[in-house]
Every structure is written in structure tokens, then in C-alpha cells.
C-alpha positions in Angstrom: 21.7 -20.4 12.4 19.4 -17.5 13.5 18.2 -14.9 11.2 16.9 -11.5 12.3 14.7 -9.2 10.3 14.3 -5.7 11.5 11.8 -3.0 10.5 10.4 0.3 11.6 13.2 2.8 11.4 12.8 6.2 9.7 12.9 9.9 10.0 10.9 11.5 12.8 10.7 14.9 14.4 11.8 15.5 18.0 9.2 14.4 20.4 7.8 11.9 17.9 7.5 8.1 18.2 8.7 5.0 16.3 8.2 1.3 16.8 11.0 -1.0 15.8 10.3 -4.7 15.2 12.7 -7.7 14.9 11.5 -11.1 13.9 13.8 -14.0 14.6 13.8 -17.3 12.7 15.6 -20.4 13.8 14.9 -24.0 12.9 17.2 -25.4 15.5 18.3 -23.0 18.2 16.3 -21.7 21.2 16.6 -18.0 21.5 17.0 -16.6 25.0 17.7 -13.0 25.6 16.9 -10.5 22.9 17.9 -6.9 22.8 18.3 -3.6 20.9 21.6 -1.9 20.5 22.4 1.3 18.7 25.4 2.9 17.1 25.6 6.6 16.4 28.2 8.0 13.9 31.7 8.1 15.6 30.5 6.3 18.7 30.6 2.7 20.0 27.6 0.4 19.8 25.7 0.5 23.0 23.0 -1.7 24.5 19.6 0.2 24.6 17.3 -2.5 26.1 17.2 -6.2 26.7 14.5 -8.7 27.5 14.5 -12.3 28.5 12.7 -15.2 26.8 10.0 -15.0 29.5 9.4 -11.3 28.7 11.3 -9.9 31.7 13.0 -6.6 30.9 16.4 -6.7 32.5 18.1 -3.6 31.1 17.4 -0.1 29.8 20.0 2.5 29.0 19.7 5.3 31.5 19.1 7.9 28.8 16.0 6.0 27.4 14.3 5.1 30.6 10.8 6.3 30.7 10.7 6.9 27.0 11.5 3.5 25.4 9.7 0.2 26.0 11.0 -3.2 25.0 8.5 -6.0 24.6 8.4 -9.5 23.2 5.8 -11.8 21.7 4.5 -14.7 23.7 6.5 -17.6 22.2 9.5 -15.3 22.2 10.6 -14.8 18.6 9.7 -11.2 17.9 10.9 -8.3 19.9 9.8 -4.7 19.7 11.1 -1.4 20.8 8.6 1.4 21.3 10.4 4.7 21.2 8.5 7.8 22.5 9.7 11.3 23.1 12.5 10.9 20.6 15.4 13.3 20.8 18.1 14.2 18.3 20.6 12.3 20.4 18.6 9.1 19.7 19.7 9.2 16.1 21.6 6.1 15.3 21.5 2.7 13.5 19.5 0.4 15.7 20.5 -3.3 15.7 18.5 -6.3 17.0 20.5 -8.9 18.9 19.5 -12.4 19.8 21.4 -14.9 22.0 21.3 -18.7 22.1 23.2 -20.9 24.5 26.4 -20.6 22.5 26.2 -17.7 20.1 24.7 -14.3 19.5 23.3 -12.9 16.3 22.7 -9.5 14.8 20.2 -7.9 12.5 21.3 -5.8 9.6 20.4 -2.6 11.4 17.7 0.0 10.9 18.3 3.7 10.7 16.6 6.1 13.1 16.9 9.8 12.4 15.4 12.4 14.8 15.5 15.8 13.2 13.3 18.8 12.6 
């Protein structure tokens, strides 16, 4: 079993910044790729960014390129999403995702609201 604990969401004005964190805990499984998804009201959940265990970023959603940065601690169990230049359309619940060799796990979600 893998547990994910997210933090860092909140209310921010357009153009502002937030940093999301997700700490993974597992006593047995090795966690490989980790990522951030988001789901806005009435929309499907979408992948925002993904990073490998070695810290290689292998995906950014086009609309966040140049504004968001995903990173991961050495040792690989905590992932971050630095979000700069936030826009109202970034408003969503953001979910952390972690994958092992056989399963994927989700955090509980953290709300990000971008509004003036």
C-alpha cells in the first residue's frame, strides 16, 4: 500500500504562485513515476506533469509549459509542483499520483483557486 499526503493548495490571485507538495509513504513498494493531475468542475481529470524516479520530467500539459515545474526529492518519495503565473483556468482540484510496478495510487486532492 502507498499513501500520498498532499499540501499547498489555496486561493491565489491571477499571476500568483503556489507550490504543491506530495509525500509518499510505502513500506514495501518501490514508487516509480509520480505526477500531478487536475480536475476542474465539469471536466475530466487531466495529467498536468509527470516525473520519473530518477527525476526526469517526461510530460507537461501544453497549457502549463513554461509556468509549472515538477520536481522530486533525491530518494524519490516527495514530488512538488511549482506553479507560477497562475491563471483562472488553472482552478481545479489537484491530485498527486504515484505508480508502482503493478498499481497506481492517488492523493486526496488539494484545491487550487485562482481568482481576483
